GUPAMI-834918 format. One record per residue (C-alpha): x, y, z; residue number from 1; residue in one letter. Coordinates in Angstrom, 3 decimals, always signed. Example, Ala and Ser with C-alpha at 12.3 -4.5 7.8 and 13.67 -1.06 7.14 Angstrom:
BEGIN
{east=+12.300	north=-4.500	up=+7.800	semi=1	rofi=a}
{east=+13.670	north=-1.060	up=+7.140	semi=2	rofi=s}
REM end
This chain:
BEGIN
{east=-41.397	north=-21.090	up=+9.214	semi=1	rofi=x}
{east=-40.434	north=-17.690	up=+7.841	semi=2	rofi=x}
{east=-44.067	north=-16.780	up=+7.133	semi=3	rofi=x}
{east=-45.032	north=-13.576	up=+8.961	semi=4	rofi=x}
{east=-48.721	north=-13.506	up=+8.084	semi=5	rofi=x}
{east=-50.628	north=-11.729	up=+10.838	semi=6	rofi=x}
{east=-47.466	north=-10.478	up=+12.509	semi=7	rofi=x}
{east=-46.149	north=-6.925	up=+12.634	semi=8	rofi=x}
{east=-42.535	north=-5.940	up=+11.960	semi=9	rofi=x}
{east=-41.032	north=-2.524	up=+12.652	semi=10	rofi=x}
{east=-37.959	north=-1.592	up=+10.598	semi=11	rofi=x}
{east=-35.735	north=+1.466	up=+11.024	semi=12	rofi=x}
{east=-33.592	north=+2.928	up=+8.243	semi=13	rofi=x}
{east=-36.084	north=+1.660	up=+5.670	semi=14	rofi=x}
{east=-35.612	north=+4.544	up=+3.251	semi=15	rofi=x}
{east=-32.924	north=+2.797	up=+1.208	semi=16	rofi=x}
{east=-30.242	north=+0.126	up=+1.195	semi=17	rofi=x}
{east=-30.413	north=-2.742	up=+3.659	semi=18	rofi=x}
{east=-33.301	north=-1.225	up=+5.605	semi=19	rofi=x}
{east=-35.413	north=-0.994	up=+2.461	semi=20	rofi=x}
{east=-34.599	north=-4.613	up=+1.599	semi=21	rofi=x}
{east=-35.531	north=-5.768	up=+5.104	semi=22	rofi=x}
{east=-38.867	north=-3.941	up=+5.057	semi=23	rofi=x}
{east=-39.648	north=-5.230	up=+1.559	semi=24	rofi=x}
{east=-38.826	north=-8.820	up=+2.530	semi=25	rofi=x}
{east=-40.921	north=-8.716	up=+5.686	semi=26	rofi=x}
{east=-43.796	north=-7.427	up=+3.535	semi=27	rofi=x}
{east=-43.236	north=-10.167	up=+0.951	semi=28	rofi=x}
{east=-43.375	north=-12.771	up=+3.729	semi=29	rofi=x}
{east=-46.782	north=-11.484	up=+4.818	semi=30	rofi=x}
{east=-45.906	north=-9.139	up=+7.680	semi=31	rofi=x}
{east=-47.669	north=-5.902	up=+8.483	semi=32	rofi=x}
{east=-44.719	north=-3.537	up=+8.169	semi=33	rofi=x}
{east=-44.167	north=-0.228	up=+9.933	semi=34	rofi=x}
{east=-41.107	north=+1.379	up=+8.326	semi=35	rofi=x}
{east=-39.173	north=+4.297	up=+9.794	semi=36	rofi=x}
{east=-36.661	north=+6.730	up=+8.331	semi=37	rofi=x}
{east=-35.721	north=+10.360	up=+8.849	semi=38	rofi=x}
{east=-35.951	north=+11.020	up=+5.103	semi=39	rofi=x}
{east=-37.823	north=+9.181	up=+2.358	semi=40	rofi=x}
{east=-35.958	north=+9.547	up=-0.922	semi=41	rofi=x}
{east=-38.976	north=+8.334	up=-2.875	semi=42	rofi=x}
{east=-41.542	north=+10.179	up=-0.810	semi=43	rofi=x}
{east=-42.311	north=+7.071	up=+1.212	semi=44	rofi=x}
{east=-44.437	north=+5.486	up=-1.494	semi=45	rofi=x}
{east=-44.512	north=+1.882	up=-0.319	semi=46	rofi=x}
{east=-47.004	north=-0.988	up=-0.032	semi=47	rofi=x}
{east=-46.656	north=-0.618	up=+3.741	semi=48	rofi=x}
{east=-46.710	north=+2.177	up=+6.296	semi=49	rofi=x}
{east=-43.849	north=+4.694	up=+6.120	semi=50	rofi=x}
{east=-43.243	north=+6.832	up=+9.210	semi=51	rofi=x}
{east=-40.857	north=+9.786	up=+9.258	semi=52	rofi=x}
{east=-38.753	north=+9.591	up=+12.422	semi=53	rofi=x}
{east=-35.303	north=+10.648	up=+13.584	semi=54	rofi=x}
{east=-34.347	north=+7.767	up=+15.872	semi=55	rofi=x}
{east=-31.568	north=+9.881	up=+17.407	semi=56	rofi=x}
{east=-34.288	north=+12.076	up=+18.958	semi=57	rofi=x}
{east=-35.303	north=+10.309	up=+22.159	semi=58	rofi=x}
{east=-38.459	north=+12.388	up=+22.604	semi=59	rofi=x}
{east=-39.589	north=+11.808	up=+19.038	semi=60	rofi=x}
{east=-39.079	north=+8.059	up=+19.350	semi=61	rofi=x}
{east=-41.011	north=+7.869	up=+22.616	semi=62	rofi=x}
{east=-43.870	north=+9.965	up=+21.242	semi=63	rofi=x}
{east=-44.099	north=+8.091	up=+17.950	semi=64	rofi=x}
{east=-44.070	north=+4.655	up=+19.569	semi=65	rofi=x}
{east=-46.618	north=+5.736	up=+22.164	semi=66	rofi=x}
{east=-48.927	north=+6.994	up=+19.416	semi=67	rofi=x}
{east=-48.573	north=+3.779	up=+17.424	semi=68	rofi=x}
{east=-49.378	north=+1.614	up=+20.415	semi=69	rofi=x}
{east=-52.297	north=+3.872	up=+21.384	semi=70	rofi=x}
{east=-53.910	north=+3.317	up=+17.990	semi=71	rofi=x}
{east=-53.605	north=-0.434	up=+18.359	semi=72	rofi=x}
{east=-50.456	north=-1.143	up=+16.361	semi=73	rofi=x}
{east=-48.668	north=-4.206	up=+17.704	semi=74	rofi=x}
{east=-45.059	north=-5.307	up=+17.395	semi=75	rofi=x}
{east=-43.767	north=-8.836	up=+16.899	semi=76	rofi=x}
{east=-40.348	north=-7.998	up=+15.455	semi=77	rofi=x}
{east=-38.065	north=-4.976	up=+15.526	semi=78	rofi=x}
{east=-35.228	north=-4.616	up=+13.042	semi=79	rofi=x}
{east=-32.718	north=-1.919	up=+13.978	semi=80	rofi=x}
{east=-31.164	north=-1.161	up=+10.593	semi=81	rofi=x}
{east=-30.655	north=+2.614	up=+10.494	semi=82	rofi=x}
{east=-27.016	north=+3.622	up=+10.544	semi=83	rofi=x}
{east=-24.539	north=+6.205	up=+9.301	semi=84	rofi=x}
{east=-20.857	north=+6.093	up=+8.337	semi=85	rofi=x}
{east=-18.362	north=+8.814	up=+9.195	semi=86	rofi=x}
{east=-14.883	north=+8.130	up=+7.843	semi=87	rofi=x}
{east=-11.495	north=+9.456	up=+8.896	semi=88	rofi=x}
{east=-8.504	north=+8.724	up=+11.126	semi=89	rofi=x}
{east=-8.943	north=+9.400	up=+14.828	semi=90	rofi=x}
{east=-6.831	north=+12.557	up=+14.803	semi=91	rofi=x}
{east=-9.113	north=+14.226	up=+12.236	semi=92	rofi=x}
{east=-12.430	north=+12.822	up=+13.480	semi=93	rofi=x}
{east=-14.550	north=+15.767	up=+14.598	semi=94	rofi=x}
{east=-16.671	north=+15.872	up=+17.702	semi=95	rofi=x}
{east=-19.720	north=+16.001	up=+15.436	semi=96	rofi=x}
{east=-18.652	north=+12.907	up=+13.468	semi=97	rofi=x}
{east=-18.112	north=+10.990	up=+16.700	semi=98	rofi=x}
{east=-21.319	north=+12.111	up=+18.393	semi=99	rofi=x}
{east=-23.434	north=+11.684	up=+15.252	semi=100	rofi=x}
{east=-22.146	north=+8.129	up=+14.795	semi=101	rofi=x}
{east=-23.153	north=+7.163	up=+18.307	semi=102	rofi=x}
{east=-26.410	north=+9.137	up=+18.163	semi=103	rofi=x}
{east=-27.687	north=+7.165	up=+15.171	semi=104	rofi=x}
{east=-25.868	north=+3.833	up=+15.438	semi=105	rofi=x}
{east=-26.212	north=+3.290	up=+19.190	semi=106	rofi=x}
{east=-28.561	north=+5.789	up=+20.840	semi=107	rofi=x}
{east=-31.154	north=+5.362	up=+18.089	semi=108	rofi=x}
{east=-31.534	north=+1.598	up=+18.596	semi=109	rofi=x}
{east=-31.438	north=+2.179	up=+22.358	semi=110	rofi=x}
{east=-34.329	north=+4.642	up=+22.078	semi=111	rofi=x}
{east=-36.318	north=+2.224	up=+19.926	semi=112	rofi=x}
{east=-35.714	north=-0.811	up=+22.131	semi=113	rofi=x}
{east=-36.449	north=+1.077	up=+25.332	semi=114	rofi=x}
{east=-39.745	north=+2.275	up=+23.860	semi=115	rofi=x}
{east=-40.957	north=-1.147	up=+22.701	semi=116	rofi=x}
{east=-39.688	north=-3.443	up=+25.452	semi=117	rofi=x}
{east=-42.848	north=-3.015	up=+27.565	semi=118	rofi=x}
{east=-44.967	north=-4.117	up=+24.583	semi=119	rofi=x}
{east=-42.775	north=-7.166	up=+24.024	semi=120	rofi=x}
{east=-42.982	north=-8.079	up=+27.722	semi=121	rofi=x}
{east=-46.752	north=-7.710	up=+27.912	semi=122	rofi=x}
{east=-47.446	north=-9.381	up=+24.569	semi=123	rofi=x}
{east=-47.041	north=-12.846	up=+25.994	semi=124	rofi=x}
{east=-46.065	north=-14.312	up=+22.624	semi=125	rofi=x}
{east=-42.333	north=-13.723	up=+22.599	semi=126	rofi=x}
{east=-41.034	north=-11.812	up=+19.625	semi=127	rofi=x}
{east=-37.674	north=-10.884	up=+18.188	semi=128	rofi=x}
{east=-35.278	north=-7.976	up=+17.904	semi=129	rofi=x}
{east=-32.548	north=-8.014	up=+15.265	semi=130	rofi=x}
{east=-29.916	north=-5.273	up=+15.032	semi=131	rofi=x}
{east=-27.786	north=-4.761	up=+11.951	semi=132	rofi=x}
{east=-24.266	north=-4.099	up=+13.165	semi=133	rofi=x}
{east=-21.130	north=-4.572	up=+11.029	semi=134	rofi=x}
{east=-18.132	north=-6.839	up=+10.685	semi=135	rofi=x}
{east=-16.199	north=-3.646	up=+11.485	semi=136	rofi=x}
{east=-17.229	north=-4.368	up=+15.079	semi=137	rofi=x}
{east=-15.120	north=-7.550	up=+14.884	semi=138	rofi=x}
{east=-11.946	north=-6.298	up=+13.214	semi=139	rofi=x}
{east=-10.321	north=-2.851	up=+13.132	semi=140	rofi=x}
{east=-10.633	north=-0.770	up=+9.989	semi=141	rofi=x}
{east=-8.340	north=+2.158	up=+9.256	semi=142	rofi=x}
{east=-10.429	north=+5.317	up=+9.070	semi=143	rofi=x}
{east=-13.456	north=+3.708	up=+10.706	semi=144	rofi=x}
{east=-12.869	north=+4.451	up=+14.390	semi=145	rofi=x}
{east=-16.245	north=+6.115	up=+14.988	semi=146	rofi=x}
{east=-18.161	north=+3.611	up=+12.877	semi=147	rofi=x}
{east=-16.483	north=+0.493	up=+14.275	semi=148	rofi=x}
{east=-16.748	north=+1.664	up=+17.877	semi=149	rofi=x}
{east=-20.406	north=+2.564	up=+17.506	semi=150	rofi=x}
{east=-21.248	north=-0.748	up=+15.853	semi=151	rofi=x}
{east=-19.393	north=-2.665	up=+18.561	semi=152	rofi=x}
{east=-21.463	north=-0.767	up=+21.121	semi=153	rofi=x}
{east=-24.648	north=-1.652	up=+19.213	semi=154	rofi=x}
{east=-23.704	north=-5.330	up=+19.257	semi=155	rofi=x}
{east=-23.101	north=-5.275	up=+23.001	semi=156	rofi=x}
{east=-26.306	north=-3.328	up=+23.632	semi=157	rofi=x}
{east=-28.431	north=-5.773	up=+21.637	semi=158	rofi=x}
{east=-26.965	north=-8.836	up=+23.320	semi=159	rofi=x}
{east=-27.556	north=-7.254	up=+26.737	semi=160	rofi=x}
{east=-31.190	north=-6.535	up=+25.864	semi=161	rofi=x}
{east=-31.465	north=-10.153	up=+24.735	semi=162	rofi=x}
{east=-30.284	north=-11.361	up=+28.120	semi=163	rofi=x}
{east=-32.821	north=-9.149	up=+29.886	semi=164	rofi=x}
{east=-35.689	north=-10.262	up=+27.636	semi=165	rofi=x}
{east=-34.905	north=-13.984	up=+27.515	semi=166	rofi=x}
{east=-37.240	north=-14.737	up=+30.460	semi=167	rofi=x}
{east=-40.079	north=-13.295	up=+28.349	semi=168	rofi=x}
{east=-39.289	north=-15.439	up=+25.324	semi=169	rofi=x}
{east=-38.069	north=-12.457	up=+23.303	semi=170	rofi=x}
{east=-35.023	north=-13.294	up=+21.217	semi=171	rofi=x}
{east=-32.406	north=-10.650	up=+20.395	semi=172	rofi=x}
{east=-29.754	north=-11.221	up=+17.755	semi=173	rofi=x}
{east=-27.261	north=-9.320	up=+15.632	semi=174	rofi=x}
{east=-26.463	north=-9.478	up=+11.924	semi=175	rofi=x}
{east=-23.012	north=-8.159	up=+11.049	semi=176	rofi=x}
{east=-22.670	north=-7.507	up=+7.304	semi=177	rofi=x}
{east=-19.484	north=-6.815	up=+5.453	semi=178	rofi=x}
{east=-19.238	north=-4.782	up=+2.260	semi=179	rofi=x}
{east=-22.725	north=-4.583	up=+0.772	semi=180	rofi=x}
{east=-23.788	north=-2.951	up=-2.474	semi=181	rofi=x}
{east=-25.611	north=+0.056	up=-1.015	semi=182	rofi=x}
{east=-25.363	north=+3.838	up=-1.475	semi=183	rofi=x}
{east=-23.247	north=+3.950	up=+1.699	semi=184	rofi=x}
{east=-20.768	north=+1.453	up=+0.238	semi=185	rofi=x}
{east=-20.634	north=+3.137	up=-3.171	semi=186	rofi=x}
{east=-19.824	north=+6.458	up=-1.530	semi=187	rofi=x}
{east=-16.516	north=+4.911	up=-0.408	semi=188	rofi=x}
{east=-15.390	north=+4.060	up=-3.934	semi=189	rofi=x}
{east=-12.954	north=+6.342	up=-5.720	semi=190	rofi=x}
{east=-13.360	north=+4.947	up=-9.234	semi=191	rofi=x}
{east=-15.259	north=+2.594	up=-11.520	semi=192	rofi=x}
{east=-13.426	north=-0.450	up=-10.154	semi=193	rofi=x}
{east=-14.474	north=+0.264	up=-6.566	semi=194	rofi=x}
{east=-16.345	north=-3.011	up=-6.237	semi=195	rofi=x}
{east=-13.395	north=-5.010	up=-7.563	semi=196	rofi=x}
{east=-11.001	north=-3.247	up=-5.198	semi=197	rofi=x}
{east=-13.276	north=-3.983	up=-2.262	semi=198	rofi=x}
{east=-13.466	north=-7.662	up=-3.198	semi=199	rofi=x}
{east=-9.657	north=-7.878	up=-3.588	semi=200	rofi=x}
{east=-8.983	north=-6.142	up=-0.279	semi=201	rofi=x}
{east=-6.173	north=-3.758	up=+0.588	semi=202	rofi=x}
{east=-3.099	north=-5.202	up=+2.340	semi=203	rofi=x}
{east=-1.768	north=-1.684	up=+2.917	semi=204	rofi=x}
{east=-4.769	north=-0.998	up=+5.117	semi=205	rofi=x}
{east=-4.715	north=-4.457	up=+6.725	semi=206	rofi=x}
{east=-8.020	north=-5.194	up=+5.027	semi=207	rofi=x}
{east=-8.651	north=-8.702	up=+3.769	semi=208	rofi=x}
{east=-10.587	north=-9.350	up=+0.602	semi=209	rofi=x}
{east=-13.832	north=-11.283	up=+0.318	semi=210	rofi=x}
{east=-13.257	north=-15.051	up=-0.107	semi=211	rofi=x}
{east=-16.599	north=-15.564	up=-1.869	semi=212	rofi=x}
{east=-15.438	north=-13.071	up=-4.484	semi=213	rofi=x}
{east=-18.508	north=-10.822	up=-4.443	semi=214	rofi=x}
{east=-20.211	north=-8.051	up=-2.528	semi=215	rofi=x}
{east=-23.306	north=-8.816	up=-0.514	semi=216	rofi=x}
{east=-26.590	north=-7.521	up=-1.849	semi=217	rofi=x}
{east=-29.069	north=-5.827	up=+0.487	semi=218	rofi=x}
{east=-31.290	north=-8.886	up=-0.022	semi=219	rofi=x}
{east=-28.500	north=-11.168	up=+1.291	semi=220	rofi=x}
{east=-28.485	north=-9.258	up=+4.559	semi=221	rofi=x}
{east=-32.273	north=-8.964	up=+4.683	semi=222	rofi=x}
{east=-32.635	north=-12.734	up=+4.403	semi=223	rofi=x}
{east=-30.460	north=-13.150	up=+7.505	semi=224	rofi=x}
{east=-32.427	north=-10.523	up=+9.430	semi=225	rofi=x}
{east=-35.807	north=-12.013	up=+8.554	semi=226	rofi=x}
{east=-34.582	north=-15.533	up=+9.327	semi=227	rofi=x}
{east=-33.444	north=-14.513	up=+12.812	semi=228	rofi=x}
{east=-36.787	north=-12.806	up=+13.413	semi=229	rofi=x}
{east=-38.707	north=-15.886	up=+12.295	semi=230	rofi=x}
{east=-39.932	north=-19.045	up=+14.003	semi=231	rofi=x}
{east=-37.198	north=-20.924	up=+12.130	semi=232	rofi=x}
{east=-34.722	north=-19.307	up=+14.538	semi=233	rofi=x}
{east=-36.885	north=-20.038	up=+17.561	semi=234	rofi=x}
{east=-33.990	north=-21.270	up=+19.709	semi=235	rofi=x}
{east=-31.433	north=-18.680	up=+18.604	semi=236	rofi=x}
{east=-30.764	north=-15.676	up=+20.809	semi=237	rofi=x}
{east=-27.696	north=-13.610	up=+21.791	semi=238	rofi=x}
{east=-26.103	north=-14.572	up=+18.454	semi=239	rofi=x}
{east=-24.002	north=-12.409	up=+16.142	semi=240	rofi=x}
{east=-24.225	north=-13.672	up=+12.567	semi=241	rofi=x}
{east=-21.510	north=-12.540	up=+10.156	semi=242	rofi=x}
{east=-22.805	north=-11.997	up=+6.618	semi=243	rofi=x}
{east=-19.605	north=-10.855	up=+4.910	semi=244	rofi=x}
{east=-18.601	north=-13.519	up=+2.419	semi=245	rofi=x}
{east=-15.833	north=-14.663	up=+4.739	semi=246	rofi=x}
{east=-14.080	north=-11.280	up=+4.861	semi=247	rofi=x}
{east=-13.365	north=-11.581	up=+8.580	semi=248	rofi=x}
{east=-12.479	north=-15.267	up=+8.307	semi=249	rofi=x}
{east=-15.379	north=-16.235	up=+10.539	semi=250	rofi=x}
{east=-14.143	north=-14.201	up=+13.476	semi=251	rofi=x}
REM end
């Protein structure tokens, strides 16, 4: 039921981390993958199509999607994975940090969904949209005002799109990861025991540890994304699935 043979999946933020894992897993499950990123660290050498795109650029998104559809590319699943993290307390958060966070984490998925909704509606076969948000949208994190607010907005946006597309059989869900072993996560660590500190938590910052005692891998999150996009989740929509090892206590 998670076989995507003959189906086409579009994945944003596929250059590295969770996005790369999602694109790779869709490919492994038989999907035709169209992967998007604004920069390909490995030159975009993949066994599937790699498209350079800044999803924060509304015009670029509209033009790229229009060109793909014009050449006959279809879409059965969209995974909104691209995201950025800007850290700092509110009083030192710059206008650029705030606007960049919302440009990529919220406006980018909005641009993508707006561009592909007509194709989903006219396809007649349903389809699925899955957005990768964050457990930071569920609980406050010191120093993550811009990130948490933007991810909360992404969650709300995706669920709203799901309500609008339900009459067309298009399911829209959210995956909210916790700490995941990615370049973004590693950039937060201040020493060699960064992973251990993350797993333990930090009471001084009101941050719980991870009950399962380990970080997520990008593959852990990708499995949840691909599941929600698959026929196995055929009666699941408007859901927000926490994939954080229990760090938010199921909130």
